[in-house]
C-alpha positions as CSV (number, residue, x, y, z in Angstrom):
1,M,-11.9,-43.0,-144.7
2,P,-11.9,-43.6,-141.2
3,R,-14.9,-45.7,-140.1
4,D,-17.6,-44.2,-138.3
5,R,-18.3,-45.4,-134.3
6,P,-22.2,-46.5,-134.3
7,V,-24.1,-43.4,-131.8
8,V,-25.0,-44.6,-128.7
9,E,-28.9,-43.3,-127.3
10,P,-29.6,-43.0,-123.9
11,S,-30.9,-46.2,-122.7
12,S,-35.1,-45.4,-121.5
13,F,-36.4,-46.3,-118.4
14,S,-39.2,-49.3,-118.6
15,P,-42.8,-48.4,-117.6
16,E,-41.7,-50.8,-114.9
17,A,-39.1,-49.5,-114.1
18,R,-40.6,-46.1,-113.9
19,R,-42.9,-47.5,-111.5
20,W,-40.4,-48.8,-108.6
21,L,-38.5,-45.4,-109.2
22,K,-42.3,-43.3,-108.2
23,R,-42.4,-45.8,-105.7
24,G,-38.8,-45.5,-104.3
25,L,-39.8,-41.8,-104.2
26,I,-42.8,-42.0,-101.9
27,A,-41.4,-44.3,-99.7
28,G,-38.3,-42.0,-99.3
29,S,-40.3,-39.3,-98.6
30,A,-42.5,-41.2,-96.5
31,L,-40.1,-42.3,-94.4
32,F,-38.6,-38.1,-94.2
33,L,-42.1,-37.1,-92.9
34,L,-42.2,-39.9,-90.5
35,F,-38.7,-38.9,-89.1
36,L,-39.3,-35.7,-89.0
37,G,-42.8,-36.3,-87.4
38,L,-40.8,-38.7,-84.4
39,C,-38.6,-35.9,-83.9
40,L,-41.3,-33.2,-84.1
41,V,-44.2,-34.2,-82.5
42,P,-42.8,-36.1,-79.4
43,A,-41.0,-32.8,-78.5
44,R,-43.7,-30.7,-78.7
45,I,-46.1,-32.9,-76.4
46,R,-43.2,-32.9,-74.5
47,E,-43.6,-28.9,-74.0
48,A,-46.7,-29.2,-73.8
49,V,-46.1,-31.4,-70.6
50,Y,-43.6,-29.0,-68.8
51,R,-45.8,-25.9,-69.4
52,K,-48.0,-27.8,-66.8
53,D,-45.4,-28.7,-64.8
54,M,-44.0,-24.5,-64.9
55,E,-47.6,-23.4,-64.5
56,R,-48.2,-25.9,-61.2
57,A,-44.9,-24.4,-59.9
58,D,-46.3,-20.9,-60.5
59,E,-49.1,-21.6,-58.4
60,Y,-47.4,-23.1,-55.3
61,A,-44.9,-19.5,-56.0
62,R,-48.1,-17.6,-55.7
63,R,-49.6,-19.5,-52.6
64,G,-47.4,-21.4,-51.2
65,P,-45.4,-23.7,-50.0
66,V,-42.9,-21.9,-52.5
67,E,-40.4,-24.9,-50.9
68,F,-43.0,-26.9,-53.8
69,A,-41.9,-24.5,-56.2
70,I,-38.7,-24.4,-56.0
71,A,-38.8,-28.6,-56.9
72,G,-41.4,-27.9,-60.0
73,Y,-39.1,-25.1,-61.3
74,Q,-36.1,-27.2,-60.6
75,H,-37.9,-30.3,-63.0
76,V,-38.3,-28.1,-65.2
77,E,-34.6,-27.0,-65.3
78,A,-33.9,-30.6,-66.0
79,E,-35.9,-31.5,-68.7
80,C,-36.0,-28.8,-71.0
81,P,-32.2,-27.6,-70.6
82,G,-31.3,-24.7,-73.2
83,S,-35.7,-23.5,-73.6
84,S,-36.8,-20.3,-72.5
85,M,-39.2,-21.7,-70.1
86,A,-36.0,-23.7,-68.3
87,E,-34.5,-20.2,-67.8
88,R,-37.1,-18.6,-66.3
89,A,-37.0,-21.0,-64.0
90,S,-34.2,-20.8,-63.0
91,Q,-34.5,-17.4,-62.3
92,E,-37.6,-18.2,-60.4
93,R,-36.1,-20.6,-58.1
94,N,-32.8,-18.6,-57.0
95,R,-35.0,-16.3,-55.9
96,L,-37.3,-18.6,-53.9
97,E,-34.4,-19.5,-52.8
98,A,-33.0,-17.0,-51.1
99,Y,-37.0,-16.0,-50.0
100,V,-36.8,-19.6,-47.6
101,K,-33.5,-19.4,-46.7
102,A,-34.2,-15.9,-45.1
103,A,-36.9,-17.8,-43.8
104,G,-35.2,-20.0,-42.4
105,E,-32.7,-17.9,-40.8
106,T,-35.7,-15.8,-38.6
107,K,-36.9,-19.2,-37.6
108,H,-33.8,-20.6,-36.5
109,K,-32.5,-17.1,-34.5
110,A,-36.7,-17.3,-33.4
111,D,-35.4,-20.4,-31.7
112,A,-32.4,-19.7,-30.3
113,A,-34.1,-17.2,-28.3
114,F,-37.2,-18.6,-26.9
115,K,-34.8,-21.6,-25.8
116,N,-32.7,-18.6,-24.3
117,G,-36.0,-17.7,-22.0
118,E,-35.6,-14.5,-24.5
119,Y,-39.3,-14.7,-25.5
120,E,-40.0,-11.6,-26.3
121,E,-37.3,-11.1,-28.4
122,A,-38.3,-15.1,-29.6
123,L,-42.2,-14.1,-30.6
124,K,-40.8,-10.3,-32.4
125,L,-38.5,-13.0,-34.0
126,Y,-41.5,-15.4,-34.9
127,R,-43.8,-12.3,-35.8
128,S,-41.6,-11.5,-38.4
129,A,-41.3,-14.4,-39.9
130,A,-45.1,-15.0,-40.2
131,D,-45.1,-11.7,-42.0
132,R,-42.6,-11.7,-44.5
133,F,-42.6,-15.0,-45.1
134,P,-46.1,-16.6,-45.2
135,L,-45.5,-18.5,-48.2
136,S,-42.6,-20.6,-47.0
137,Q,-43.2,-23.8,-44.6
138,R,-40.8,-21.6,-41.6
139,G,-42.9,-19.3,-42.0
140,A,-46.1,-21.5,-41.5
141,S,-44.5,-23.0,-38.5
142,A,-43.6,-19.7,-36.8
143,L,-47.0,-18.7,-36.9
144,D,-48.2,-21.8,-35.0
145,E,-45.7,-21.0,-32.3
146,I,-47.1,-17.1,-31.7
147,P,-50.0,-18.2,-29.5
148,G,-47.7,-20.4,-27.1
149,C,-44.9,-17.6,-27.0
150,L,-46.9,-14.6,-26.4
151,K,-48.5,-16.7,-23.5
152,L,-44.9,-16.5,-22.5
153,T,-43.7,-13.6,-23.2
154,C,-46.7,-11.8,-21.1
155,D,-45.7,-13.8,-18.4
156,Q,-42.1,-12.9,-18.6
157,L,-43.3,-9.0,-18.3
158,N,-45.4,-8.9,-16.0
159,G,-42.8,-10.8,-13.8
160,R,-40.3,-7.7,-14.4
161,A,-43.3,-5.4,-14.2
162,S,-43.8,-6.7,-10.6
163,A,-40.5,-6.7,-9.7
164,A,-40.2,-2.8,-10.8
165,A,-43.1,-2.4,-8.5
166,S,-42.7,-3.5,-5.8
167,T,-39.2,-2.0,-5.6
168,K,-41.1,1.5,-6.9
169,Q,-39.4,1.2,-10.6
170,W,-42.8,3.0,-11.3
171,S,-41.9,4.5,-14.9
172,R,-40.3,1.3,-15.5
173,A,-43.2,-0.6,-14.4
174,K,-45.3,1.6,-16.5
175,D,-43.5,0.7,-19.5
176,L,-44.3,-2.8,-18.5
177,Y,-47.4,-3.4,-18.5
178,G,-48.4,-0.9,-21.4
179,K,-46.1,-3.5,-23.3
180,I,-48.3,-7.0,-21.9
181,L,-51.4,-5.0,-22.7
182,A,-50.1,-4.0,-26.5
183,L,-49.4,-7.2,-26.8
184,D,-52.1,-8.8,-25.6
185,P,-55.0,-6.7,-23.7
186,N,-56.8,-9.8,-21.9
187,Y,-53.9,-10.4,-20.1
188,A,-54.8,-10.4,-16.5
189,D,-53.8,-7.5,-13.6
190,A,-52.1,-6.1,-16.6
191,A,-54.6,-3.4,-16.5
192,K,-54.7,-2.9,-12.7
193,G,-50.5,-2.9,-12.6
194,L,-51.0,0.2,-15.2
195,R,-53.6,2.3,-13.9
196,T,-51.1,2.5,-10.2
197,A,-48.0,2.5,-11.7
198,S,-49.5,5.5,-14.0
199,E,-50.4,7.0,-10.4
200,E,-47.2,6.6,-9.3
201,V,-45.7,8.3,-12.0
202,K,-48.4,11.3,-12.1
203,E,-47.4,12.3,-8.3
204,F,-43.8,11.6,-9.3
205,D,-44.2,14.0,-11.9
206,R,-45.9,16.3,-9.8
207,L,-43.5,17.2,-7.0
208,M,-40.6,16.9,-9.5
209,G,-42.5,20.0,-11.2
210,E,-43.3,22.0,-7.9
211,A,-39.7,21.3,-6.9
212,A,-38.5,22.7,-10.1
213,A,-40.4,25.8,-9.3
214,A,-39.1,26.3,-5.9
215,E,-35.9,26.2,-7.5
216,K,-36.8,29.5,-9.6
217,A,-38.3,31.0,-6.6
218,P,-35.7,29.9,-4.4
219,D,-37.0,28.4,-2.1
220,W,-34.3,25.5,-1.3
221,P,-35.6,24.6,1.9
222,K,-39.1,23.6,-0.3
223,A,-37.6,22.2,-3.1
224,R,-35.6,19.4,-0.9
225,A,-38.4,18.4,0.4
226,D,-40.7,18.1,-2.3
227,Y,-37.2,16.3,-4.3
228,E,-37.7,14.4,-1.3
229,Q,-41.0,13.3,-1.4
230,A,-40.3,12.3,-5.3
231,L,-37.5,10.0,-4.3
232,R,-39.7,8.4,-1.6
233,I,-41.9,7.4,-4.5
234,I,-39.2,6.9,-7.1
235,P,-35.9,6.2,-4.7
236,N,-32.7,6.9,-6.4
237,A,-34.7,8.1,-9.3
238,P,-31.5,10.6,-11.1
239,S,-33.0,13.9,-11.8
240,A,-34.6,13.7,-8.1
241,V,-31.1,12.4,-6.6
242,E,-29.9,15.7,-8.7
243,G,-32.4,18.3,-7.9
244,R,-32.0,17.0,-4.0
245,T,-28.0,17.6,-4.6
246,R,-28.2,20.4,-5.7
247,A,-31.0,22.2,-2.8
248,L,-28.4,20.6,-0.3
249,Q,-25.5,22.1,-1.5
250,N,-27.5,26.1,-1.2
251,I,-28.6,25.0,2.8
252,P,-26.1,25.4,5.1
253,P,-25.2,22.0,6.5
254,P,-25.1,20.9,10.0
255,A,-22.0,23.1,12.3
256,G,-18.9,21.9,11.3
257,M,-19.5,18.8,8.5
258,A,-19.4,18.8,5.4
259,L,-21.8,17.8,2.6
260,I,-20.5,14.6,0.3
261,P,-22.8,15.0,-3.5
262,P,-24.3,11.7,-4.2
263,G,-22.8,9.5,-7.0
264,E,-19.9,7.0,-8.2
265,F,-16.4,7.5,-6.6
266,A,-13.1,4.7,-7.0
267,V,-12.8,2.9,-4.0
268,G,-10.3,0.5,-3.4
269,E,-6.6,0.4,-5.1
270,D,-4.6,-1.9,-7.9
271,E,-4.2,-5.3,-7.0
272,S,-0.7,-5.1,-5.4
273,K,-2.2,-3.7,-2.3
274,P,-4.1,-6.7,-0.8
275,D,-5.8,-4.6,1.5
276,A,-7.4,-2.3,-0.9
277,S,-7.9,-4.9,-3.8
278,P,-9.5,-4.9,-6.1
279,L,-10.0,-1.1,-8.0
280,R,-13.8,-0.2,-8.4
281,K,-16.3,1.3,-9.3
282,L,-19.5,2.2,-6.2
283,T,-21.8,4.9,-5.8
284,T,-23.5,6.4,-2.5
285,N,-26.1,8.7,-1.3
286,S,-25.2,12.2,-0.2
287,F,-24.2,12.6,3.2
288,Y,-22.6,15.1,5.4
289,M,-19.4,14.3,7.6
290,D,-17.4,15.8,10.6
291,I,-15.0,18.2,8.7
292,T,-12.9,17.1,12.2
293,E,-12.1,14.4,14.3
294,V,-14.4,14.9,17.2
295,T,-12.3,16.9,20.4
296,N,-11.2,16.0,23.8
297,A,-13.6,19.0,24.5
298,Q,-16.6,17.9,22.8
299,Y,-15.9,14.4,24.5
300,A,-16.4,15.9,27.6
301,K,-19.9,17.0,26.6
302,F,-20.5,13.8,26.1
303,V,-19.4,12.1,29.3
304,E,-20.4,15.0,31.8
305,E,-24.4,14.1,30.7
306,T,-24.2,10.4,30.2
307,S,-21.5,10.2,33.1
308,R,-19.8,7.4,30.8
309,K,-16.4,6.2,31.6
310,P,-13.6,9.0,30.3
311,P,-10.7,8.3,28.8
312,P,-8.0,6.9,30.9
313,H,-4.8,10.1,30.1
314,W,-7.8,13.0,31.2
315,D,-6.3,14.4,34.6
316,A,-8.9,13.5,37.3
317,E,-8.1,16.1,39.4
318,K,-9.2,19.1,37.1
319,P,-12.9,18.3,36.3
320,A,-13.6,20.5,32.6
321,H,-17.5,20.3,33.3
322,G,-19.9,19.9,36.1
323,Q,-18.8,19.0,39.7
324,G,-16.5,16.1,40.1
325,R,-16.6,14.8,36.6
326,P,-13.3,14.3,34.7
327,G,-11.7,16.7,32.0
328,P,-9.5,16.7,30.0
329,P,-6.3,19.1,30.4
330,A,-6.7,22.7,28.6
331,K,-3.3,21.7,26.6
332,I,-5.9,18.7,24.8
333,A,-8.9,20.1,25.0
334,D,-8.9,21.3,21.0
335,Q,-7.1,17.5,20.0
336,P,-9.1,14.4,18.6
337,V,-10.3,12.3,21.5
338,V,-8.4,8.9,21.5
339,C,-8.1,6.0,23.7
340,I,-11.8,5.5,23.5
341,A,-13.1,1.6,22.5
342,W,-15.3,1.6,19.6
343,T,-18.3,1.5,21.5
344,D,-17.7,4.0,22.9
345,A,-17.2,6.0,19.7
346,A,-20.5,4.5,19.0
347,A,-22.3,5.9,21.6
348,Y,-21.2,9.3,21.4
349,A,-22.4,9.3,17.9
350,A,-25.7,8.0,19.2
351,W,-25.7,11.0,21.9
352,A,-24.3,13.9,19.4
353,R,-27.5,12.6,16.6
354,K,-25.3,11.3,13.9
355,R,-23.7,8.4,13.8
356,L,-20.2,6.9,12.7
357,P,-19.4,6.7,8.8
358,T,-19.2,3.1,7.0
359,E,-15.7,2.1,5.4
360,M,-16.9,3.4,2.4
361,E,-18.1,6.5,2.9
362,W,-15.3,7.6,5.4
363,E,-13.7,6.4,2.4
364,R,-15.2,9.0,-0.5
365,A,-14.8,11.5,1.5
366,A,-11.4,11.0,2.3
367,R,-10.9,10.3,-2.0
368,G,-13.9,12.8,-3.6
369,R,-14.9,11.6,-6.5
370,D,-12.0,11.7,-8.5
371,G,-9.7,8.5,-6.5
372,R,-6.8,10.5,-5.2
373,K,-4.5,8.2,-2.7
374,Y,-4.4,11.0,-0.5
375,P,-7.2,13.1,0.9
376,W,-4.5,16.3,-1.1
377,G,-3.3,14.3,-4.1
378,D,-1.9,11.7,-5.6
379,S,1.5,11.9,-4.4
380,F,2.6,11.4,-0.7
381,I,4.2,14.7,1.1
382,G,5.2,14.1,5.0
383,N,4.5,17.9,5.4
384,E,0.6,18.0,4.2
385,G,-0.3,16.4,7.5
386,V,0.5,15.6,11.5
387,F,2.5,13.1,11.9
388,V,5.2,13.3,14.6
389,R,5.4,14.3,18.0
390,G,1.9,12.9,19.2
391,A,-1.3,14.5,17.9
392,A,-2.3,18.0,17.3
393,P,-5.2,20.2,17.6
394,V,-8.0,19.2,15.4
395,G,-7.2,21.5,11.5
396,Q,-4.2,22.6,12.2
397,M,-3.1,21.2,8.7
398,P,-5.0,22.7,6.4
399,A,-3.3,20.8,3.7
400,D,-4.6,17.7,4.5
401,K,-8.1,18.2,3.4
402,S,-10.3,16.2,1.2
403,E,-11.8,17.8,-2.0
404,E,-15.4,18.6,-0.2
405,G,-13.3,20.5,2.9
406,C,-13.1,17.4,5.4
407,L,-9.7,17.6,7.0
408,D,-7.1,15.3,9.0
409,M,-8.3,12.6,6.7
410,G,-4.4,11.8,6.3
411,G,-2.9,12.5,9.4
412,N,-3.3,13.6,13.1
413,V,-5.3,10.3,14.2
414,S,-6.5,6.9,12.8
415,E,-10.6,6.9,12.8
416,W,-13.3,4.2,13.6
417,A,-15.5,3.4,11.0
418,A,-18.8,1.8,11.6
419,D,-17.9,-1.3,9.9
420,Q,-17.3,-5.1,11.8
421,V,-15.0,-6.6,9.2
422,P,-12.8,-10.8,9.8
423,E,-10.7,-11.5,11.9
424,P,-7.0,-11.1,11.2
425,P,-5.1,-13.9,10.0
426,A,-4.1,-15.7,14.0
427,V,-0.4,-14.4,14.7
428,P,1.7,-17.6,14.8
429,E,3.3,-18.0,18.9
430,R,6.7,-18.7,19.8
431,K,6.7,-22.1,21.0
432,R,6.1,-21.8,24.9
433,E,6.9,-24.5,27.8
434,P,3.9,-25.4,30.1
435,V,3.3,-23.5,32.8
436,P,2.2,-24.5,35.7
437,G,-1.5,-23.3,37.3
438,P,-4.5,-22.7,37.0
439,T,-6.7,-22.9,33.9
440,Q,-7.1,-19.6,32.4
441,P,-10.5,-18.8,31.6
442,V,-12.1,-19.0,28.2
443,L,-12.6,-15.1,27.2
444,P,-15.5,-13.6,25.1
445,P,-14.6,-13.9,21.5
446,V,-12.9,-10.2,19.9
447,V,-15.0,-8.6,17.5
448,W,-13.0,-6.7,15.1
449,R,-13.4,-3.0,13.5
450,A,-12.5,-1.4,10.5
451,V,-9.9,1.6,11.5
452,R,-9.4,4.1,8.5
453,G,-6.2,6.8,7.8
454,A,-3.2,7.1,8.8
455,S,-2.2,8.9,12.4
456,W,0.8,10.9,14.0
457,A,2.2,7.5,15.6
458,G,2.2,5.3,12.4
459,L,3.5,2.4,13.4
460,E,3.8,1.1,10.2
461,R,7.2,-0.6,8.6
462,D,9.8,1.4,8.2
463,R,8.3,4.1,10.9
464,P,8.5,4.7,13.1
465,D,12.4,2.5,15.0
466,R,11.0,3.1,18.2
467,I,9.0,5.5,20.4
468,V,10.6,7.1,23.0
469,P,9.5,10.0,25.4
470,E,10.2,13.7,24.0
471,D,12.6,14.6,27.1
472,L,15.3,11.9,25.9
473,A,15.0,11.8,22.3
474,N,17.9,14.0,20.0
475,P,16.5,17.0,18.9
476,G,17.8,16.2,15.2
477,T,15.9,12.1,15.5
478,N,14.6,11.8,12.1
479,P,10.7,11.7,12.5
480,T,10.4,8.7,9.8
481,R,12.4,6.7,12.4
482,A,10.9,7.4,15.7
483,V,7.7,8.7,17.2
484,L,8.3,11.7,20.0
485,F,5.9,11.5,22.5
486,H,5.7,13.4,26.0
487,K,4.1,10.9,28.7
488,P,3.1,8.2,27.1
489,G,3.0,5.6,29.8
490,L,-0.2,7.8,30.3
491,F,-2.5,5.7,27.7
492,G,-2.8,2.5,29.3
493,I,-1.2,-0.1,29.1
494,E,-1.4,-0.5,25.3
495,A,0.8,3.0,24.9
496,G,3.3,1.8,27.8
497,A,4.3,-1.1,25.9
498,F,5.9,1.0,23.1
499,I,8.4,2.9,25.1
500,E,11.6,2.2,24.3
501,A,13.8,2.9,27.3
502,A,13.4,5.6,30.2
503,F,15.3,5.7,33.8
504,F,14.8,7.6,37.1
505,F,17.5,8.8,39.6
506,R,16.7,7.2,43.0
507,G,19.5,8.7,45.0
508,V,23.2,8.5,45.9
509,A,26.0,6.6,47.4
510,N,29.9,7.0,47.1
511,D,30.1,9.5,44.9
512,S,28.2,7.8,42.2
513,A,24.0,8.3,41.3
514,V,22.0,5.1,41.6
515,I,20.0,4.8,38.9
516,E,17.1,2.2,38.0
517,V,16.4,1.9,34.2
518,Y,14.1,0.0,32.4
519,R,13.9,-0.8,28.8
520,W,10.8,-2.9,26.4
521,F,12.3,-5.8,24.2
522,P,9.6,-5.8,21.8
523,D,10.9,-10.0,20.4
524,L,10.8,-10.4,24.1
525,R,7.3,-8.3,24.8
526,K,8.0,-7.4,28.4
527,V,10.3,-5.0,29.7
528,I,13.6,-5.7,31.1
529,S,14.6,-2.9,34.7
530,G,17.4,-2.9,37.1
531,N,19.3,-0.1,39.3
532,V,23.0,0.9,38.5
533,A,25.3,3.3,39.7
534,I,26.3,5.5,37.5
535,L,29.6,7.9,37.5
536,P,29.5,11.5,36.3
537,G,31.1,11.3,32.8
538,Q,29.6,7.5,31.8
539,E,26.7,6.3,29.9
540,I,23.0,6.0,32.2
541,A,22.9,2.2,30.7
542,G,23.0,-1.1,32.2
543,A,23.9,-4.6,32.0
544,R,21.6,-7.7,32.8
545,V,21.5,-11.4,32.2
546,I,17.7,-12.9,32.0
547,P,16.2,-16.0,31.2
548,S,14.5,-16.8,28.0
549,G,11.8,-18.6,29.0
550,P,9.3,-18.8,32.1
551,H,11.2,-21.5,33.7
552,P,14.7,-20.9,36.3
553,D,16.4,-23.5,33.5
554,S,15.6,-21.4,30.4
555,A,18.4,-20.5,28.4
556,T,19.5,-16.7,29.5
557,L,20.3,-13.8,27.7
558,A,22.5,-10.6,28.1
559,V,20.7,-7.9,27.3
560,S,21.7,-4.0,27.3
561,L,19.5,-1.5,29.6
562,G,20.8,1.4,27.3
563,T,19.5,4.6,27.6
564,G,21.5,6.9,25.0
565,C,21.9,9.3,28.0
566,R,24.7,10.8,29.5
567,L,25.5,11.9,32.6
568,V,27.6,15.2,33.8
569,S,27.2,15.7,37.3
570,I,25.7,15.1,40.7
571,L,24.2,18.6,42.7
572,D,23.0,18.5,46.2
573,G,24.9,15.0,46.4
574,G,24.7,15.4,49.8
575,D,20.9,16.8,50.9
576,P,18.8,13.1,49.9
577,L,15.3,15.7,50.2
578,K,17.5,18.1,47.5
579,A,19.6,15.4,45.5
580,R,19.5,16.4,41.2
581,I,21.5,15.0,38.6
582,V,22.3,16.8,35.0
583,Y,22.2,14.5,31.8
584,A,22.8,15.2,28.5
585,D,20.7,13.5,26.2
586,A,22.0,11.6,22.4
587,G,21.4,15.5,21.2
588,G,23.8,16.5,23.3
589,R,21.3,18.9,25.3
590,Q,21.7,19.2,28.9
591,H,18.4,18.2,31.6
592,T,18.0,17.9,35.4
593,M,16.0,15.4,36.7
594,M,14.2,15.6,40.5
595,L,15.4,12.7,43.2
596,S,12.5,10.8,43.0
597,Q,10.4,8.0,44.9
598,R,9.3,5.0,42.8
599,H,6.0,5.1,42.2
600,E,3.8,2.7,40.4
601,S,2.6,4.6,38.0
602,D,5.8,5.9,36.5
603,I,6.5,2.1,35.8
604,P,5.8,0.9,32.1
605,R,4.2,-1.8,31.8
606,T,3.5,-4.6,29.5
607,P,-0.4,-5.5,28.2
608,H,-2.1,-6.9,31.0
609,F,-3.1,-10.0,29.3
610,A,-3.4,-14.2,30.1
611,P,-0.9,-15.5,27.9
612,N,-2.3,-17.3,24.9
613,S,-5.4,-15.0,25.8
614,D,-7.5,-13.9,22.8
615,A,-6.9,-10.9,24.2
616,A,-3.5,-10.8,23.5
617,R,-3.3,-12.1,20.7
618,A,-5.3,-9.2,19.3
619,F,-2.9,-7.0,20.7
620,D,0.3,-8.5,19.2
621,N,-2.8,-8.8,15.8
622,I,-3.0,-5.5,15.7
623,I,0.1,-4.2,16.6
624,R,1.7,-6.6,13.4
625,E,-1.2,-5.4,11.2
626,L,0.1,-1.6,12.1
627,C,3.9,-2.1,11.7
628,W,4.3,-3.7,8.4
629,R,3.6,-1.0,6.4
630,P,5.0,1.5,4.5
631,F,4.3,5.1,5.8
632,A,2.5,6.3,2.4
633,E,1.1,2.8,2.2
634,T,-0.4,3.9,5.6
635,V,-1.9,6.9,4.5
636,R,-3.1,6.2,1.6
637,S,-7.2,7.3,1.7
638,A,-7.9,3.4,0.4
639,N,-6.1,1.8,3.3
640,R,-8.4,0.0,5.7
641,L,-6.7,-1.4,9.4
642,C,-8.7,-3.7,11.5
643,A,-8.7,-2.9,15.1
644,P,-10.7,-4.9,18.3
645,Q,-13.8,-3.2,19.3
646,E,-13.2,-2.9,22.9
647,A,-9.1,-2.0,22.3
648,R,-8.0,1.6,23.3
649,Y,-5.0,3.2,21.5
650,I,-3.6,6.5,21.6
651,N,-3.5,7.1,17.9
652,V,-7.4,6.2,17.5
653,G,-10.3,8.6,17.5
654,F,-13.2,9.3,15.2
655,R,-15.6,11.6,13.5
656,C,-19.5,11.6,13.0
657,A,-21.5,11.0,9.7
658,K,-25.1,12.2,9.4
659,D,-27.6,11.3,6.7
660,P,-29.5,14.7,5.7
């Protein structure tokens, strides 16, 4: 039989072992509990500590400054990450940072406005910052700035109110003084200023009410008077200006005048027109403007009453008024008066209890409110006005009419304006040899005045090439190339200088007509003349060789004295008292000329100015200024020319203006 194994019994602990095992279990439990204590107890202690920090941050958030609350919340977030307390701290911090940012932006804007002197705006912003963000340091700082800014704001408003009162802007002054008292009821003199402004506004409103009632009546003279009284209280008040304009439009204007309403209008042109630039907007008060230019007949009454010197072209042998006073020939009585200086025009206007219009008034009357280029519109049409063959009776071209009905502002004659203008740039003179002789006297400076509008003569660049006596002109002469005039020599030395060519029949010799020919040479600034013997069929012309300078040794020039006419026949050549010639002009028309003696008045003259004198330079300047412009540009309503104040030109007259 197999041998049985011994049975092993579980070992048993001795009492001593069991004691140590028990002690080990107790020690392990104690260590575990100690470990738990070391982990949990400090966390609770820390939580209690940061809860106190959170409470302090909440207190700053409620009472300010919130910047301290933001710092406290940030500390809690950092020390208690992941906790509910840290989450709330983050939310509060974000809210307060937005609050502080808005406070800072408002304060920054206030500081910038203060720095720029915009004290009223700065005060509003400082108050906004202090009211909306009282818990922030920026709000507290804004609150500190308010007293000083309030003082500066009131001072600034008071200055504006005083300025408004001094210019009678009573409504604005009233508003400003009221604003001052709303800001600071104790501000010095604001209450007194407010009372004065309020009284003026009250009186203005009373007059406006009476004027409105007069309009309804209708009683236009009373309405006008009330509106004008209101305008004396508050000048340029739009409602009063509009009311006065309505009244004036319903009251007949002075005879021969048109009402030009007030308001904004275009003046000048674009940069391509240097004499009229820049294009801009201006405003003008209402005024009356003569519908037509002053006529010779009207000017004759002035000459009669004042004994003023008449224009040089009037017929002294046939007085129109009174005894012995020169008057205009009947055929030009209704034409605009010309050949008068600016001083003559101003004297007439004062005599007529009117005045010369300013440049801007003239332009407003010519261009209308829409700023048209020409009185009749924006496109130039040559037959809309009087531009050829001399001046015409006023008002003959109804198409040359402005918006308010003023006539001949585009053509007929140019017109003096009231304004004194800068002297045009000096024209370089040709180099001349010195002329021995006495020293020329020093002449007074030339005063330049504005001339507005185009004229029949023009003298613009490309129009005309020449001015010729009408009886020598081809009837088919292009009016854009020449101006025809019947007796240009009668209009004084300025006009005489522009005669291109003319001739006189002096006698008969050996079957030839002796004819004196004279011709104006612009480049030489003088007339060249000569006697020539012309056979029938030959051109009436001659040739001369003249020195180019004032000295005998100057270079010589060959000049032609052609007239464009041809001698046809000699009639009664044997009788010196009855001799005549028949000649054909450039167009083939035949004319008869009687034998005539030479008279000084028949000789065309260059201007009688001393060499290099101010008057000579002034004459050159005005002619050059007139001559460079294309025709359509000179007709422009925006155009301005300059002329010496005492000049007398055959194409410059005037019209008058009057204040309502």
